[in-house]
SEVOMAR-886892 format. One record per residue (C-alpha): residue in one letter; x, z, y; residue number from 1; chain. Coordinates in Angstrom, 2 decimals. Layout:
# residues N
<rec lumlum="a" east="X" up="Z" north="Y" lodren="NUM" zator="A"/>
...
END
This chain:
# residues 300
<rec lumlum="x" east="55.63" up="68.23" north="58.58" lodren="1" zator="A"/>
<rec lumlum="x" east="52.10" up="69.05" north="57.00" lodren="2" zator="A"/>
<rec lumlum="x" east="50.59" up="69.50" north="60.54" lodren="3" zator="A"/>
<rec lumlum="x" east="52.14" up="66.19" north="61.45" lodren="4" zator="A"/>
<rec lumlum="x" east="50.46" up="64.51" north="58.32" lodren="5" zator="A"/>
<rec lumlum="x" east="47.07" up="66.23" north="59.18" lodren="6" zator="A"/>
<rec lumlum="x" east="47.38" up="65.12" north="62.77" lodren="7" zator="A"/>
<rec lumlum="x" east="47.86" up="61.32" north="61.43" lodren="8" zator="A"/>
<rec lumlum="x" east="45.11" up="61.64" north="58.97" lodren="9" zator="A"/>
<rec lumlum="x" east="42.52" up="63.13" north="61.90" lodren="10" zator="A"/>
<rec lumlum="x" east="43.51" up="60.45" north="64.45" lodren="11" zator="A"/>
<rec lumlum="x" east="43.07" up="57.75" north="61.87" lodren="12" zator="A"/>
<rec lumlum="x" east="39.54" up="59.29" north="61.06" lodren="13" zator="A"/>
<rec lumlum="x" east="38.83" up="59.28" north="64.69" lodren="14" zator="A"/>
<rec lumlum="x" east="39.83" up="55.78" north="65.12" lodren="15" zator="A"/>
<rec lumlum="x" east="37.39" up="54.77" north="62.46" lodren="16" zator="A"/>
<rec lumlum="x" east="34.67" up="56.58" north="63.86" lodren="17" zator="A"/>
<rec lumlum="x" east="35.15" up="55.43" north="67.33" lodren="18" zator="A"/>
<rec lumlum="x" east="35.47" up="51.77" north="65.78" lodren="19" zator="A"/>
<rec lumlum="x" east="32.33" up="52.16" north="64.02" lodren="20" zator="A"/>
<rec lumlum="x" east="30.62" up="53.37" north="67.08" lodren="21" zator="A"/>
<rec lumlum="x" east="31.78" up="50.34" north="68.82" lodren="22" zator="A"/>
<rec lumlum="x" east="30.39" up="48.11" north="66.21" lodren="23" zator="A"/>
<rec lumlum="x" east="27.12" up="49.74" north="66.07" lodren="24" zator="A"/>
<rec lumlum="x" east="27.20" up="49.30" north="69.88" lodren="25" zator="A"/>
<rec lumlum="x" east="28.06" up="45.63" north="69.60" lodren="26" zator="A"/>
<rec lumlum="x" east="25.23" up="44.98" north="67.32" lodren="27" zator="A"/>
<rec lumlum="x" east="22.70" up="46.40" north="69.96" lodren="28" zator="A"/>
<rec lumlum="x" east="23.80" up="43.79" north="72.17" lodren="29" zator="A"/>
<rec lumlum="x" east="23.44" up="40.98" north="69.65" lodren="30" zator="A"/>
<rec lumlum="x" east="20.41" up="38.42" north="69.72" lodren="31" zator="A"/>
<rec lumlum="x" east="17.60" up="39.79" north="67.79" lodren="32" zator="A"/>
<rec lumlum="x" east="14.57" up="37.63" north="66.57" lodren="33" zator="A"/>
<rec lumlum="x" east="11.62" up="39.69" north="65.93" lodren="34" zator="A"/>
<rec lumlum="x" east="8.94" up="37.02" north="66.57" lodren="35" zator="A"/>
<rec lumlum="x" east="7.99" up="34.25" north="64.35" lodren="36" zator="A"/>
<rec lumlum="x" east="9.29" up="31.04" north="66.64" lodren="37" zator="A"/>
<rec lumlum="x" east="8.21" up="28.13" north="64.24" lodren="38" zator="A"/>
<rec lumlum="x" east="4.33" up="29.09" north="64.42" lodren="39" zator="A"/>
<rec lumlum="x" east="2.15" up="26.87" north="66.79" lodren="40" zator="A"/>
<rec lumlum="x" east="-1.32" up="25.60" north="67.09" lodren="41" zator="A"/>
<rec lumlum="x" east="-2.37" up="24.33" north="64.01" lodren="42" zator="A"/>
<rec lumlum="x" east="-3.91" up="21.19" north="65.92" lodren="43" zator="A"/>
<rec lumlum="x" east="-0.50" up="19.76" north="65.91" lodren="44" zator="A"/>
<rec lumlum="x" east="0.41" up="19.97" north="62.27" lodren="45" zator="A"/>
<rec lumlum="x" east="0.70" up="16.38" north="61.95" lodren="46" zator="A"/>
<rec lumlum="x" east="4.26" up="16.74" north="64.04" lodren="47" zator="A"/>
<rec lumlum="x" east="7.62" up="16.24" north="62.36" lodren="48" zator="A"/>
<rec lumlum="x" east="9.61" up="18.97" north="60.94" lodren="49" zator="A"/>
<rec lumlum="x" east="12.17" up="17.99" north="63.22" lodren="50" zator="A"/>
<rec lumlum="x" east="10.10" up="18.45" north="66.25" lodren="51" zator="A"/>
<rec lumlum="x" east="8.80" up="21.51" north="64.90" lodren="52" zator="A"/>
<rec lumlum="x" east="12.68" up="22.83" north="64.34" lodren="53" zator="A"/>
<rec lumlum="x" east="13.33" up="21.91" north="68.10" lodren="54" zator="A"/>
<rec lumlum="x" east="10.35" up="23.98" north="69.18" lodren="55" zator="A"/>
<rec lumlum="x" east="11.45" up="26.80" north="67.40" lodren="56" zator="A"/>
<rec lumlum="x" east="15.21" up="26.45" north="69.13" lodren="57" zator="A"/>
<rec lumlum="x" east="13.53" up="26.11" north="72.37" lodren="58" zator="A"/>
<rec lumlum="x" east="11.37" up="29.22" north="71.84" lodren="59" zator="A"/>
<rec lumlum="x" east="14.59" up="31.13" north="70.44" lodren="60" zator="A"/>
<rec lumlum="x" east="16.42" up="30.14" north="73.72" lodren="61" zator="A"/>
<rec lumlum="x" east="13.82" up="31.31" north="75.78" lodren="62" zator="A"/>
<rec lumlum="x" east="13.61" up="34.57" north="73.91" lodren="63" zator="A"/>
<rec lumlum="x" east="17.41" up="35.25" north="74.74" lodren="64" zator="A"/>
<rec lumlum="x" east="17.34" up="33.92" north="78.13" lodren="65" zator="A"/>
<rec lumlum="x" east="19.74" up="30.95" north="77.23" lodren="66" zator="A"/>
<rec lumlum="x" east="19.74" up="28.04" north="79.56" lodren="67" zator="A"/>
<rec lumlum="x" east="20.59" up="24.99" north="76.87" lodren="68" zator="A"/>
<rec lumlum="x" east="19.16" up="23.58" north="73.87" lodren="69" zator="A"/>
<rec lumlum="x" east="20.28" up="20.83" north="72.05" lodren="70" zator="A"/>
<rec lumlum="x" east="17.79" up="18.51" north="70.34" lodren="71" zator="A"/>
<rec lumlum="x" east="17.29" up="14.89" north="70.14" lodren="72" zator="A"/>
<rec lumlum="x" east="15.13" up="13.58" north="73.29" lodren="73" zator="A"/>
<rec lumlum="x" east="13.48" up="11.29" north="71.34" lodren="74" zator="A"/>
<rec lumlum="x" east="11.00" up="14.44" north="70.50" lodren="75" zator="A"/>
<rec lumlum="x" east="10.85" up="15.52" north="73.99" lodren="76" zator="A"/>
<rec lumlum="x" east="7.24" up="15.40" north="74.52" lodren="77" zator="A"/>
<rec lumlum="x" east="6.24" up="16.58" north="71.16" lodren="78" zator="A"/>
<rec lumlum="x" east="8.56" up="19.91" north="71.58" lodren="79" zator="A"/>
<rec lumlum="x" east="7.07" up="20.30" north="75.39" lodren="80" zator="A"/>
<rec lumlum="x" east="3.60" up="19.86" north="73.98" lodren="81" zator="A"/>
<rec lumlum="x" east="3.98" up="22.76" north="71.39" lodren="82" zator="A"/>
<rec lumlum="x" east="5.94" up="25.17" north="73.81" lodren="83" zator="A"/>
<rec lumlum="x" east="3.17" up="25.13" north="76.38" lodren="84" zator="A"/>
<rec lumlum="x" east="0.40" up="25.20" north="74.09" lodren="85" zator="A"/>
<rec lumlum="x" east="1.92" up="27.79" north="71.62" lodren="86" zator="A"/>
<rec lumlum="x" east="4.61" up="30.32" north="73.12" lodren="87" zator="A"/>
<rec lumlum="x" east="3.10" up="32.50" north="75.67" lodren="88" zator="A"/>
<rec lumlum="x" east="6.56" up="33.09" north="77.06" lodren="89" zator="A"/>
<rec lumlum="x" east="6.64" up="29.74" north="78.47" lodren="90" zator="A"/>
<rec lumlum="x" east="5.23" up="31.82" north="81.72" lodren="91" zator="A"/>
<rec lumlum="x" east="9.14" up="32.67" north="82.02" lodren="92" zator="A"/>
<rec lumlum="x" east="10.25" up="29.08" north="82.87" lodren="93" zator="A"/>
<rec lumlum="x" east="10.27" up="27.53" north="85.89" lodren="94" zator="A"/>
<rec lumlum="x" east="11.80" up="24.00" north="84.54" lodren="95" zator="A"/>
<rec lumlum="x" east="12.86" up="22.61" north="81.46" lodren="96" zator="A"/>
<rec lumlum="x" east="15.14" up="19.36" north="82.28" lodren="97" zator="A"/>
<rec lumlum="x" east="16.28" up="16.50" north="79.98" lodren="98" zator="A"/>
<rec lumlum="x" east="20.31" up="16.41" north="80.30" lodren="99" zator="A"/>
<rec lumlum="x" east="21.78" up="13.26" north="81.64" lodren="100" zator="A"/>
<rec lumlum="x" east="23.92" up="12.90" north="78.74" lodren="101" zator="A"/>
<rec lumlum="x" east="21.11" up="13.14" north="76.37" lodren="102" zator="A"/>
<rec lumlum="x" east="22.16" up="16.01" north="74.85" lodren="103" zator="A"/>
<rec lumlum="x" east="19.36" up="18.31" north="74.89" lodren="104" zator="A"/>
<rec lumlum="x" east="17.61" up="20.20" north="77.61" lodren="105" zator="A"/>
<rec lumlum="x" east="18.61" up="22.84" north="80.54" lodren="106" zator="A"/>
<rec lumlum="x" east="16.24" up="25.67" north="81.30" lodren="107" zator="A"/>
<rec lumlum="x" east="15.63" up="27.35" north="84.19" lodren="108" zator="A"/>
<rec lumlum="x" east="13.83" up="30.91" north="84.72" lodren="109" zator="A"/>
<rec lumlum="x" east="11.18" up="31.65" north="87.17" lodren="110" zator="A"/>
<rec lumlum="x" east="13.56" up="34.83" north="87.72" lodren="111" zator="A"/>
<rec lumlum="x" east="16.98" up="35.37" north="86.48" lodren="112" zator="A"/>
<rec lumlum="x" east="17.83" up="34.52" north="82.76" lodren="113" zator="A"/>
<rec lumlum="x" east="18.47" up="38.39" north="82.20" lodren="114" zator="A"/>
<rec lumlum="x" east="15.04" up="39.22" north="83.51" lodren="115" zator="A"/>
<rec lumlum="x" east="13.85" up="36.73" north="81.27" lodren="116" zator="A"/>
<rec lumlum="x" east="15.37" up="38.31" north="78.23" lodren="117" zator="A"/>
<rec lumlum="x" east="14.26" up="41.85" north="79.31" lodren="118" zator="A"/>
<rec lumlum="x" east="10.79" up="40.33" north="79.72" lodren="119" zator="A"/>
<rec lumlum="x" east="10.90" up="38.99" north="76.34" lodren="120" zator="A"/>
<rec lumlum="x" east="11.92" up="41.91" north="74.55" lodren="121" zator="A"/>
<rec lumlum="x" east="9.19" up="43.94" north="75.85" lodren="122" zator="A"/>
<rec lumlum="x" east="6.96" up="41.48" north="74.89" lodren="123" zator="A"/>
<rec lumlum="x" east="7.96" up="41.17" north="71.33" lodren="124" zator="A"/>
<rec lumlum="x" east="8.07" up="45.14" north="71.16" lodren="125" zator="A"/>
<rec lumlum="x" east="4.22" up="45.00" north="72.24" lodren="126" zator="A"/>
<rec lumlum="x" east="3.50" up="42.19" north="69.79" lodren="127" zator="A"/>
<rec lumlum="x" east="5.00" up="43.91" north="66.88" lodren="128" zator="A"/>
<rec lumlum="x" east="3.47" up="47.06" north="67.60" lodren="129" zator="A"/>
<rec lumlum="x" east="0.09" up="45.40" north="67.76" lodren="130" zator="A"/>
<rec lumlum="x" east="0.94" up="43.64" north="64.44" lodren="131" zator="A"/>
<rec lumlum="x" east="1.97" up="46.97" north="62.83" lodren="132" zator="A"/>
<rec lumlum="x" east="-1.63" up="48.37" north="64.00" lodren="133" zator="A"/>
<rec lumlum="x" east="-3.41" up="45.55" north="62.35" lodren="134" zator="A"/>
<rec lumlum="x" east="-1.49" up="45.17" north="59.20" lodren="135" zator="A"/>
<rec lumlum="x" east="-3.61" up="44.89" north="56.14" lodren="136" zator="A"/>
<rec lumlum="x" east="-3.66" up="44.01" north="52.30" lodren="137" zator="A"/>
<rec lumlum="x" east="-5.27" up="40.52" north="52.96" lodren="138" zator="A"/>
<rec lumlum="x" east="-5.61" up="37.70" north="55.33" lodren="139" zator="A"/>
<rec lumlum="x" east="-9.37" up="38.08" north="56.39" lodren="140" zator="A"/>
<rec lumlum="x" east="-9.04" up="42.01" north="56.75" lodren="141" zator="A"/>
<rec lumlum="x" east="-6.24" up="41.19" north="59.20" lodren="142" zator="A"/>
<rec lumlum="x" east="-8.11" up="38.87" north="60.77" lodren="143" zator="A"/>
<rec lumlum="x" east="-10.83" up="41.51" north="61.72" lodren="144" zator="A"/>
<rec lumlum="x" east="-8.37" up="44.03" north="62.74" lodren="145" zator="A"/>
<rec lumlum="x" east="-6.83" up="41.57" north="65.20" lodren="146" zator="A"/>
<rec lumlum="x" east="-10.15" up="40.12" north="66.57" lodren="147" zator="A"/>
<rec lumlum="x" east="-11.11" up="43.94" north="66.94" lodren="148" zator="A"/>
<rec lumlum="x" east="-7.64" up="44.59" north="68.99" lodren="149" zator="A"/>
<rec lumlum="x" east="-8.36" up="41.78" north="71.25" lodren="150" zator="A"/>
<rec lumlum="x" east="-12.00" up="42.55" north="72.01" lodren="151" zator="A"/>
<rec lumlum="x" east="-11.21" up="46.32" north="72.23" lodren="152" zator="A"/>
<rec lumlum="x" east="-8.18" up="45.88" north="74.38" lodren="153" zator="A"/>
<rec lumlum="x" east="-8.72" up="43.09" north="76.67" lodren="154" zator="A"/>
<rec lumlum="x" east="-11.06" up="43.23" north="79.91" lodren="155" zator="A"/>
<rec lumlum="x" east="-12.69" up="40.14" north="81.59" lodren="156" zator="A"/>
<rec lumlum="x" east="-10.96" up="39.24" north="84.69" lodren="157" zator="A"/>
<rec lumlum="x" east="-11.65" up="36.67" north="87.28" lodren="158" zator="A"/>
<rec lumlum="x" east="-7.87" up="36.32" north="88.65" lodren="159" zator="A"/>
<rec lumlum="x" east="-6.61" up="32.97" north="89.06" lodren="160" zator="A"/>
<rec lumlum="x" east="-3.55" up="31.97" north="86.82" lodren="161" zator="A"/>
<rec lumlum="x" east="-3.95" up="34.65" north="83.96" lodren="162" zator="A"/>
<rec lumlum="x" east="-2.05" up="33.88" north="81.01" lodren="163" zator="A"/>
<rec lumlum="x" east="-1.83" up="34.83" north="77.16" lodren="164" zator="A"/>
<rec lumlum="x" east="1.20" up="36.67" north="78.24" lodren="165" zator="A"/>
<rec lumlum="x" east="-1.10" up="38.61" north="80.89" lodren="166" zator="A"/>
<rec lumlum="x" east="-3.74" up="39.25" north="77.99" lodren="167" zator="A"/>
<rec lumlum="x" east="-1.25" up="40.77" north="75.63" lodren="168" zator="A"/>
<rec lumlum="x" east="0.97" up="42.77" north="78.14" lodren="169" zator="A"/>
<rec lumlum="x" east="-1.65" up="43.77" north="80.74" lodren="170" zator="A"/>
<rec lumlum="x" east="-4.76" up="43.33" north="78.59" lodren="171" zator="A"/>
<rec lumlum="x" east="-6.77" up="41.26" north="81.15" lodren="172" zator="A"/>
<rec lumlum="x" east="-7.94" up="37.63" north="80.76" lodren="173" zator="A"/>
<rec lumlum="x" east="-10.66" up="35.16" north="80.33" lodren="174" zator="A"/>
<rec lumlum="x" east="-12.18" up="33.27" north="77.63" lodren="175" zator="A"/>
<rec lumlum="x" east="-9.25" up="30.97" north="77.28" lodren="176" zator="A"/>
<rec lumlum="x" east="-6.47" up="33.74" north="77.44" lodren="177" zator="A"/>
<rec lumlum="x" east="-8.35" up="36.06" north="75.40" lodren="178" zator="A"/>
<rec lumlum="x" east="-8.69" up="33.43" north="72.27" lodren="179" zator="A"/>
<rec lumlum="x" east="-5.60" up="32.51" north="72.78" lodren="180" zator="A"/>
<rec lumlum="x" east="-4.19" up="35.99" north="72.49" lodren="181" zator="A"/>
<rec lumlum="x" east="-6.17" up="36.17" north="69.34" lodren="182" zator="A"/>
<rec lumlum="x" east="-4.56" up="32.79" north="67.83" lodren="183" zator="A"/>
<rec lumlum="x" east="-1.19" up="33.83" north="68.70" lodren="184" zator="A"/>
<rec lumlum="x" east="-1.42" up="37.13" north="67.16" lodren="185" zator="A"/>
<rec lumlum="x" east="-2.68" up="35.43" north="63.85" lodren="186" zator="A"/>
<rec lumlum="x" east="0.08" up="32.91" north="63.66" lodren="187" zator="A"/>
<rec lumlum="x" east="2.73" up="35.72" north="63.76" lodren="188" zator="A"/>
<rec lumlum="x" east="0.64" up="37.21" north="60.96" lodren="189" zator="A"/>
<rec lumlum="x" east="0.61" up="34.25" north="58.77" lodren="190" zator="A"/>
<rec lumlum="x" east="-2.87" up="32.99" north="59.64" lodren="191" zator="A"/>
<rec lumlum="x" east="-3.11" up="29.21" north="60.60" lodren="192" zator="A"/>
<rec lumlum="x" east="-5.07" up="28.91" north="63.87" lodren="193" zator="A"/>
<rec lumlum="x" east="-5.91" up="26.40" north="66.99" lodren="194" zator="A"/>
<rec lumlum="x" east="-7.12" up="26.68" north="70.58" lodren="195" zator="A"/>
<rec lumlum="x" east="-10.62" up="25.39" north="71.03" lodren="196" zator="A"/>
<rec lumlum="x" east="-12.07" up="23.91" north="74.13" lodren="197" zator="A"/>
<rec lumlum="x" east="-15.83" up="23.93" north="74.52" lodren="198" zator="A"/>
<rec lumlum="x" east="-18.50" up="23.75" north="77.15" lodren="199" zator="A"/>
<rec lumlum="x" east="-21.24" up="26.31" north="77.66" lodren="200" zator="A"/>
<rec lumlum="x" east="-24.73" up="26.10" north="78.19" lodren="201" zator="A"/>
<rec lumlum="x" east="-24.32" up="25.57" north="81.84" lodren="202" zator="A"/>
<rec lumlum="x" east="-21.78" up="22.85" north="81.05" lodren="203" zator="A"/>
<rec lumlum="x" east="-19.00" up="25.29" north="82.43" lodren="204" zator="A"/>
<rec lumlum="x" east="-15.48" up="25.28" north="80.05" lodren="205" zator="A"/>
<rec lumlum="x" east="-15.29" up="27.98" north="77.70" lodren="206" zator="A"/>
<rec lumlum="x" east="-12.29" up="29.06" north="75.50" lodren="207" zator="A"/>
<rec lumlum="x" east="-12.51" up="29.97" north="71.69" lodren="208" zator="A"/>
<rec lumlum="x" east="-10.75" up="29.91" north="68.26" lodren="209" zator="A"/>
<rec lumlum="x" east="-10.71" up="28.48" north="64.98" lodren="210" zator="A"/>
<rec lumlum="x" east="-8.67" up="29.79" north="62.13" lodren="211" zator="A"/>
<rec lumlum="x" east="-8.38" up="28.77" north="58.51" lodren="212" zator="A"/>
<rec lumlum="x" east="-9.21" up="32.06" north="55.91" lodren="213" zator="A"/>
<rec lumlum="x" east="-8.78" up="30.59" north="52.24" lodren="214" zator="A"/>
<rec lumlum="x" east="-9.02" up="27.21" north="52.63" lodren="215" zator="A"/>
<rec lumlum="x" east="-12.15" up="27.18" north="55.10" lodren="216" zator="A"/>
<rec lumlum="x" east="-12.57" up="27.15" north="59.03" lodren="217" zator="A"/>
<rec lumlum="x" east="-14.28" up="29.62" north="61.11" lodren="218" zator="A"/>
<rec lumlum="x" east="-14.80" up="29.92" north="65.09" lodren="219" zator="A"/>
<rec lumlum="x" east="-14.26" up="33.02" north="66.85" lodren="220" zator="A"/>
<rec lumlum="x" east="-15.26" up="33.68" north="70.39" lodren="221" zator="A"/>
<rec lumlum="x" east="-13.50" up="37.02" north="71.54" lodren="222" zator="A"/>
<rec lumlum="x" east="-14.37" up="36.91" north="75.17" lodren="223" zator="A"/>
<rec lumlum="x" east="-18.40" up="36.63" north="74.53" lodren="224" zator="A"/>
<rec lumlum="x" east="-17.86" up="39.73" north="72.14" lodren="225" zator="A"/>
<rec lumlum="x" east="-16.40" up="41.79" north="75.01" lodren="226" zator="A"/>
<rec lumlum="x" east="-19.05" up="40.72" north="77.35" lodren="227" zator="A"/>
<rec lumlum="x" east="-21.86" up="40.99" north="75.12" lodren="228" zator="A"/>
<rec lumlum="x" east="-21.16" up="44.27" north="73.54" lodren="229" zator="A"/>
<rec lumlum="x" east="-17.73" up="45.82" north="74.80" lodren="230" zator="A"/>
<rec lumlum="x" east="-16.10" up="44.10" north="71.91" lodren="231" zator="A"/>
<rec lumlum="x" east="-17.40" up="46.82" north="69.41" lodren="232" zator="A"/>
<rec lumlum="x" east="-19.10" up="44.41" north="66.79" lodren="233" zator="A"/>
<rec lumlum="x" east="-18.55" up="41.38" north="65.18" lodren="234" zator="A"/>
<rec lumlum="x" east="-21.10" up="39.21" north="66.37" lodren="235" zator="A"/>
<rec lumlum="x" east="-19.33" up="36.33" north="67.25" lodren="236" zator="A"/>
<rec lumlum="x" east="-16.58" up="36.87" north="64.38" lodren="237" zator="A"/>
<rec lumlum="x" east="-16.31" up="34.12" north="61.63" lodren="238" zator="A"/>
<rec lumlum="x" east="-18.71" up="31.77" north="63.18" lodren="239" zator="A"/>
<rec lumlum="x" east="-20.12" up="28.13" north="61.64" lodren="240" zator="A"/>
<rec lumlum="x" east="-20.46" up="25.28" north="64.35" lodren="241" zator="A"/>
<rec lumlum="x" east="-24.14" up="25.94" north="63.99" lodren="242" zator="A"/>
<rec lumlum="x" east="-23.61" up="29.46" north="65.14" lodren="243" zator="A"/>
<rec lumlum="x" east="-21.60" up="28.55" north="68.07" lodren="244" zator="A"/>
<rec lumlum="x" east="-24.19" up="26.03" north="69.05" lodren="245" zator="A"/>
<rec lumlum="x" east="-26.80" up="28.57" north="68.65" lodren="246" zator="A"/>
<rec lumlum="x" east="-24.76" up="30.54" north="71.46" lodren="247" zator="A"/>
<rec lumlum="x" east="-24.98" up="27.55" north="73.47" lodren="248" zator="A"/>
<rec lumlum="x" east="-21.48" up="26.24" north="73.09" lodren="249" zator="A"/>
<rec lumlum="x" east="-21.28" up="22.54" north="72.10" lodren="250" zator="A"/>
<rec lumlum="x" east="-18.39" up="19.81" north="72.43" lodren="251" zator="A"/>
<rec lumlum="x" east="-15.59" up="21.39" north="70.68" lodren="252" zator="A"/>
<rec lumlum="x" east="-12.21" up="19.93" north="70.92" lodren="253" zator="A"/>
<rec lumlum="x" east="-8.65" up="21.00" north="70.27" lodren="254" zator="A"/>
<rec lumlum="x" east="-5.89" up="21.24" north="73.37" lodren="255" zator="A"/>
<rec lumlum="x" east="-4.70" up="17.48" north="72.04" lodren="256" zator="A"/>
<rec lumlum="x" east="-8.41" up="16.22" north="72.93" lodren="257" zator="A"/>
<rec lumlum="x" east="-9.07" up="15.46" north="69.26" lodren="258" zator="A"/>
<rec lumlum="x" east="-12.43" up="16.90" north="68.10" lodren="259" zator="A"/>
<rec lumlum="x" east="-12.55" up="20.22" north="66.39" lodren="260" zator="A"/>
<rec lumlum="x" east="-12.88" up="20.34" north="62.73" lodren="261" zator="A"/>
<rec lumlum="x" east="-16.60" up="21.35" north="61.85" lodren="262" zator="A"/>
<rec lumlum="x" east="-16.96" up="24.88" north="60.45" lodren="263" zator="A"/>
<rec lumlum="x" east="-19.80" up="25.38" north="57.80" lodren="264" zator="A"/>
<rec lumlum="x" east="-18.93" up="28.19" north="55.79" lodren="265" zator="A"/>
<rec lumlum="x" east="-21.64" up="30.98" north="56.11" lodren="266" zator="A"/>
<rec lumlum="x" east="-19.31" up="33.68" north="54.70" lodren="267" zator="A"/>
<rec lumlum="x" east="-19.63" up="35.87" north="57.46" lodren="268" zator="A"/>
<rec lumlum="x" east="-23.21" up="35.27" north="58.07" lodren="269" zator="A"/>
<rec lumlum="x" east="-24.42" up="39.17" north="58.17" lodren="270" zator="A"/>
<rec lumlum="x" east="-21.99" up="39.63" north="61.19" lodren="271" zator="A"/>
<rec lumlum="x" east="-24.60" up="37.39" north="63.48" lodren="272" zator="A"/>
<rec lumlum="x" east="-26.93" up="40.69" north="63.31" lodren="273" zator="A"/>
<rec lumlum="x" east="-23.87" up="43.25" north="63.38" lodren="274" zator="A"/>
<rec lumlum="x" east="-25.01" up="46.72" north="64.80" lodren="275" zator="A"/>
<rec lumlum="x" east="-21.65" up="48.44" north="63.60" lodren="276" zator="A"/>
<rec lumlum="x" east="-19.08" up="47.56" north="60.77" lodren="277" zator="A"/>
<rec lumlum="x" east="-16.26" up="49.04" north="59.06" lodren="278" zator="A"/>
<rec lumlum="x" east="-13.46" up="47.98" north="56.78" lodren="279" zator="A"/>
<rec lumlum="x" east="-13.67" up="49.40" north="52.90" lodren="280" zator="A"/>
<rec lumlum="x" east="-10.23" up="50.89" north="51.35" lodren="281" zator="A"/>
<rec lumlum="x" east="-7.25" up="48.91" north="51.79" lodren="282" zator="A"/>
<rec lumlum="x" east="-9.40" up="46.19" north="53.70" lodren="283" zator="A"/>
<rec lumlum="x" east="-10.87" up="45.15" north="50.24" lodren="284" zator="A"/>
<rec lumlum="x" east="-14.34" up="44.69" north="51.84" lodren="285" zator="A"/>
<rec lumlum="x" east="-16.36" up="44.69" north="55.05" lodren="286" zator="A"/>
<rec lumlum="x" east="-19.24" up="46.56" north="55.23" lodren="287" zator="A"/>
<rec lumlum="x" east="-21.83" up="45.25" north="58.15" lodren="288" zator="A"/>
<rec lumlum="x" east="-24.65" up="47.40" north="59.19" lodren="289" zator="A"/>
<rec lumlum="x" east="-27.41" up="44.86" north="60.66" lodren="290" zator="A"/>
<rec lumlum="x" east="-29.83" up="45.38" north="63.56" lodren="291" zator="A"/>
<rec lumlum="x" east="-32.66" up="46.01" north="61.00" lodren="292" zator="A"/>
<rec lumlum="x" east="-30.44" up="48.97" north="59.40" lodren="293" zator="A"/>
<rec lumlum="x" east="-29.57" up="46.85" north="56.02" lodren="294" zator="A"/>
<rec lumlum="x" east="-25.80" up="47.36" north="55.32" lodren="295" zator="A"/>
<rec lumlum="x" east="-24.20" up="44.20" north="53.74" lodren="296" zator="A"/>
<rec lumlum="x" east="-20.73" up="44.18" north="51.82" lodren="297" zator="A"/>
<rec lumlum="x" east="-18.75" up="41.53" north="52.36" lodren="298" zator="A"/>
<rec lumlum="x" east="-15.98" up="41.30" north="49.63" lodren="299" zator="A"/>
<rec lumlum="x" east="-12.42" up="40.32" north="51.37" lodren="300" zator="A"/>
END
């Protein structure tokens, strides 16, 4: 009788163990959301919160390989604008079509929905690994680390059709994709940023970034940093509009074609003559060694 009772207890314990394992396994298959989906280019900050919410839902759907998203189609243009200017995983999508019953949209992927989901997971893993590497005690130090990550890990490429997804996953890009990568990573870390389109000294198009730090706007040109010094310095970090003009850039506009905000705070002026740099303990300061050998400390 005792053996029978022990046998029953043992079976019950095993059943609980298997149930627990099954539950754990099921959880692994549940949709996860490790990215910040409602982050977007700050040039569109005037968009209604409902459009932003719909944009976030669309981003989540693509991340999870889903094919349908419901939202008011009166917001369609704004949602699509946010999606294609601010979400790197838009490269996985072939079409986004309005449903005939006006219930929302249907997503068609370039590959299978399952492949899109797998690529999304790999992308989010990479992004979160970068953010962990760049983690810092304040937004200015975080921005420096993200900038340095981009300039140290992206190589200039003349390949056609490169995207910010390629810059993040394969480490190759041009001025547009390198700056877009910088902006996207900043937004994932809570720093407001926007993409800037400019003309260089020859009149050719060039991409750079703007970001807001403690209420002031600054310009950033990661690709020129890569070309000029292999991405090791901060010569094109935290620029004013005047600094960018001196570089030969002009006619700064956002992707919505409006004029970019003037940047006039010389907070990072010492970086223009940067020979080398390092962050102080806990990212509390930036030590810039200038070309003349002088060391300038900037409190962050």
